[in-house]
C-alpha positions as CSV (number, residue, x, y, z in Angstrom):
1,M,94.5,-35.4,136.8
2,L,91.8,-36.4,134.6
3,T,91.9,-39.3,132.5
4,N,91.1,-38.9,129.2
5,I,87.7,-41.1,127.9
6,L,87.1,-41.3,124.3
7,T,83.3,-42.0,123.3
8,I,83.1,-42.8,119.3
9,A,78.8,-42.8,118.7
10,G,76.2,-41.5,117.3
11,S,74.7,-37.4,117.9
12,D,71.6,-37.7,119.9
13,S,69.6,-34.2,119.4
14,G,67.5,-34.5,122.1
15,G,70.9,-34.6,124.5
16,G,69.8,-38.0,126.8
17,A,71.2,-41.0,124.5
18,G,75.1,-40.8,122.3
19,I,77.8,-38.5,122.3
20,Q,75.7,-36.2,124.3
21,G,74.9,-38.3,126.8
22,D,78.0,-40.1,127.5
23,L,80.2,-36.7,127.9
24,K,77.7,-36.2,130.3
25,S,78.0,-39.7,132.5
26,I,81.9,-39.5,131.9
27,S,81.9,-36.1,133.2
28,A,80.3,-37.0,135.9
29,T,82.1,-40.2,137.1
30,G,85.1,-38.0,137.2
31,A,86.5,-37.9,134.1
32,Y,87.2,-36.0,130.5
33,G,85.8,-37.3,128.0
34,L,86.5,-37.0,124.3
35,S,84.4,-37.4,121.4
36,V,84.3,-38.7,117.3
37,I,80.6,-38.5,116.0
38,T,79.5,-41.4,113.8
39,A,76.2,-40.2,112.9
40,L,74.2,-37.0,113.2
41,T,70.6,-38.2,114.0
42,A,67.4,-35.4,113.8
43,Q,65.4,-37.0,117.3
44,N,63.7,-36.7,120.2
45,T,61.6,-38.3,123.3
46,M,59.2,-39.7,120.9
47,G,61.5,-41.2,118.1
48,V,64.3,-41.1,115.6
49,D,63.4,-38.7,112.3
50,A,66.3,-39.3,110.7
51,I,70.0,-40.3,110.6
52,C,72.7,-38.6,108.7
53,P,76.2,-40.9,108.6
54,V,79.4,-38.7,108.9
55,A,81.6,-39.8,105.9
56,I,84.0,-42.6,106.4
57,S,87.3,-39.9,105.6
58,F,86.0,-37.5,108.1
59,L,85.4,-40.0,110.5
60,K,88.8,-41.5,110.5
61,Q,90.3,-37.5,110.3
62,Q,88.7,-37.2,113.5
63,M,89.9,-40.3,114.7
64,Q,93.6,-39.5,113.8
65,A,92.9,-35.5,115.2
66,V,92.1,-37.2,118.9
67,A,95.1,-39.2,118.9
68,R,97.6,-37.5,117.6
69,D,97.2,-35.3,120.5
70,I,95.9,-36.4,123.5
71,Q,96.5,-39.2,125.5
72,I,93.2,-41.6,125.2
73,D,93.1,-43.6,128.5
74,A,89.7,-45.8,127.7
75,V,86.9,-45.9,125.1
76,K,83.5,-46.2,124.8
77,I,81.6,-47.3,121.4
78,G,78.2,-46.9,120.6
79,M,76.1,-45.8,117.8
80,L,78.4,-47.2,114.5
81,G,75.7,-47.7,111.9
82,T,77.2,-49.6,108.9
83,S,80.2,-52.3,108.0
84,E,82.2,-49.2,106.7
85,V,82.0,-47.4,109.9
86,I,82.7,-50.4,112.0
87,A,85.8,-51.5,109.8
88,A,87.4,-47.7,110.1
89,V,87.0,-48.3,113.8
90,A,88.4,-51.1,114.2
91,E,91.4,-50.7,112.7
92,F,91.1,-47.1,115.0
93,V,91.2,-48.9,118.6
94,A,93.1,-52.0,116.9
95,G,96.4,-49.7,117.5
96,L,95.0,-48.5,121.3
97,Q,97.0,-49.9,124.2
98,C,93.8,-49.0,127.0
99,P,90.2,-50.8,128.1
100,I,87.9,-50.3,124.8
101,I,84.1,-50.8,125.7
102,V,81.9,-52.0,123.2
103,D,78.0,-51.0,123.7
104,P,76.6,-52.6,120.6
105,V,73.9,-50.3,119.9
106,M,71.2,-51.8,117.6
107,V,67.6,-50.3,118.5
108,A,66.5,-47.1,119.8
109,K,64.5,-46.6,122.5
110,S,61.6,-45.8,120.3
111,G,61.9,-49.1,118.5
112,D,64.5,-47.4,115.8
113,R,67.0,-49.1,114.6
114,L,70.4,-47.7,114.6
115,L,72.8,-50.5,113.1
116,Q,72.0,-51.5,109.4
117,A,71.1,-55.7,109.8
118,D,74.1,-56.4,107.4
119,A,76.4,-55.0,109.7
120,V,75.5,-57.3,112.4
121,T,78.6,-59.2,110.8
122,S,80.9,-57.1,110.9
123,L,80.3,-56.0,114.6
124,R,80.5,-60.0,115.7
125,E,83.8,-60.4,113.5
126,L,85.6,-57.0,112.9
127,L,85.2,-55.5,116.5
128,I,83.7,-57.4,119.3
129,P,87.4,-59.6,119.2
130,K,89.0,-56.3,119.8
131,A,86.8,-55.3,123.2
132,S,87.5,-55.3,126.4
133,L,84.3,-55.4,127.8
134,I,81.1,-55.4,125.5
135,T,77.7,-54.7,127.4
136,P,74.8,-56.0,124.7
137,N,71.4,-56.0,126.5
138,L,69.5,-58.9,125.7
139,P,67.7,-58.6,122.0
140,E,71.3,-57.6,121.0
141,A,72.6,-60.3,122.4
142,A,70.3,-62.5,120.9
143,D,70.8,-60.6,117.3
144,L,75.1,-61.0,117.9
145,L,74.2,-64.9,118.6
146,G,71.5,-65.6,115.6
147,V,69.4,-67.4,118.7
148,T,66.4,-66.4,120.7
149,E,66.6,-63.9,123.3
150,A,66.8,-65.0,126.8
151,V,64.3,-65.1,128.8
152,D,66.0,-66.5,132.5
153,R,68.8,-66.8,134.3
154,E,70.0,-70.2,132.8
155,S,70.0,-68.9,129.3
156,M,71.4,-65.9,129.8
157,L,74.6,-67.8,130.9
158,N,74.7,-69.9,127.9
159,Q,74.4,-66.8,125.9
160,A,77.1,-65.2,128.0
161,E,78.9,-67.8,127.4
162,A,78.7,-67.8,123.8
163,L,79.5,-64.0,123.5
164,L,82.8,-64.8,125.4
165,R,83.7,-67.4,122.3
166,L,83.1,-64.1,119.8
167,G,86.4,-63.4,121.5
168,P,86.2,-60.2,123.7
169,G,87.7,-59.7,127.0
170,A,84.6,-60.0,129.6
171,V,81.2,-59.6,128.4
172,L,78.3,-57.8,131.1
173,L,74.8,-59.1,129.6
174,K,72.0,-56.7,130.4
175,G,69.1,-58.2,132.1
176,G,66.5,-55.5,131.8
177,H,64.3,-57.2,129.3
178,L,63.4,-60.2,131.4
179,A,59.3,-60.1,132.4
180,T,60.5,-60.3,136.2
181,N,60.8,-57.5,138.9
182,E,64.2,-57.9,138.8
183,S,66.5,-56.5,136.6
184,P,69.7,-58.6,136.7
185,D,73.1,-58.2,135.0
186,L,75.8,-61.3,134.6
187,L,79.5,-60.2,134.2
188,A,81.1,-62.9,132.3
189,L,85.0,-63.4,132.8
190,G,86.2,-66.3,131.3
191,D,86.8,-67.9,134.4
192,S,84.4,-66.1,136.8
193,Y,80.8,-65.0,136.9
194,I,79.3,-62.3,139.0
195,W,75.3,-61.6,139.6
196,Y,74.8,-57.8,140.3
197,E,71.1,-58.0,141.4
198,S,69.1,-55.2,141.1
199,E,64.9,-54.4,141.5
200,R,63.3,-53.0,138.9
201,I,62.5,-49.3,138.9
202,E,59.1,-48.1,137.3
203,T,59.4,-45.1,135.7
204,T,59.4,-44.6,131.5
205,N,62.4,-41.8,131.9
206,T,65.1,-44.6,130.5
207,H,66.5,-42.5,127.5
208,G,70.4,-43.1,127.5
209,T,70.5,-45.9,129.9
210,G,72.9,-47.8,128.1
211,C,74.7,-45.3,126.7
212,A,75.1,-44.1,130.7
213,L,76.4,-47.9,131.7
214,S,79.0,-48.4,129.3
215,S,80.2,-44.6,129.3
216,A,80.5,-45.0,133.2
217,L,82.2,-48.5,132.8
218,A,85.0,-46.7,130.2
219,S,85.7,-43.7,132.8
220,F,86.3,-45.9,135.9
221,M,88.3,-48.9,133.5
222,G,90.2,-45.7,132.3
223,Q,90.7,-44.9,136.0
224,G,91.9,-48.0,137.0
225,L,89.7,-50.3,137.9
226,E,88.8,-53.8,137.3
227,A,85.8,-54.7,135.7
228,P,83.8,-55.9,138.6
229,E,84.3,-53.1,140.7
230,A,84.1,-50.7,137.7
231,V,80.9,-53.0,137.3
232,S,79.4,-52.1,140.8
233,E,80.2,-48.3,140.7
234,S,78.9,-47.7,136.9
235,K,75.5,-49.7,138.0
236,T,75.5,-47.7,141.3
237,Y,75.6,-44.3,139.3
238,I,73.5,-45.3,136.6
239,R,70.3,-46.8,139.2
240,G,71.1,-43.2,140.8
241,A,70.4,-41.6,137.1
242,I,67.4,-43.5,137.1
243,T,65.9,-43.1,140.2
244,E,66.2,-39.1,139.8
245,A,65.3,-39.2,136.5
246,N,62.0,-37.6,137.4
247,R,63.2,-34.4,138.3
248,L,63.7,-33.6,134.9
249,D,61.2,-32.3,132.5
250,V,62.5,-33.4,129.0
251,G,59.9,-34.6,126.3
252,K,57.0,-36.0,126.0
253,G,57.8,-39.8,125.5
254,H,61.1,-41.9,126.7
255,G,62.9,-39.3,129.0
256,P,66.5,-39.2,129.7
257,V,67.9,-40.2,132.9
258,H,69.4,-37.5,135.4
259,H,73.2,-38.0,134.6
260,F,74.2,-35.6,136.8
261,W,72.0,-36.5,139.7
262,A,74.7,-36.6,142.6
263,L,75.8,-33.3,141.8
264,R,72.7,-31.4,144.2
265,G,72.9,-28.2,146.1
266,D,71.9,-28.0,149.7
267,D,68.2,-27.9,148.3
268,G,67.8,-31.2,147.2
């Protein structure tokens, strides 16, 4: 039987990230995707034109409706937007007994801010302590900690340790923003630290990489993998999605990754 993975995030009308990207990644990694929408966005590969938050009462109805009827095997949490949404989601996941993956989405690939500045404290204090695993990139980690962005492996290690002190079960600190040819990620488990090495892939088709990775992690952990193996499988998946993204022709800006890159016919 397929496991059921719930994504709680914003809608991306361009289809590359957010709820749409999450559902593609969950399906591509062998699970069944459920969704709760926190906000609607009017966006494309060039940027975000508008954001329309979902009413808190309706957000709660979505979560309650899913949980009342369907077994939830893991949860991925993405764009939340406001302190009120964070509080509602934190209250909901507190009653679940499954892996909770939090991708602290703050800024879109285009540079548009997706989390209100005054909501960072709520994210840090209400939701992150309930997470099994958080997946910040370097700017997000710096924002959460109120420090300057990490610039090397030593500062990544220090910030991963500081993030663990916020209370999550584990931290996957993504090194894609380092100014090097490498793109190392660091998994901090409290009693151990694991580096995952990756060469940088030169492409502009990177819209939705964070959503795809965190959704794949939720999918694999919901299927029973422990964090180290889930990270390894998820990185293999996202590397293929980025590498094969040039097979798509979507927009004039930051194009999406190819979520279903592995489902190719005999013609390649």
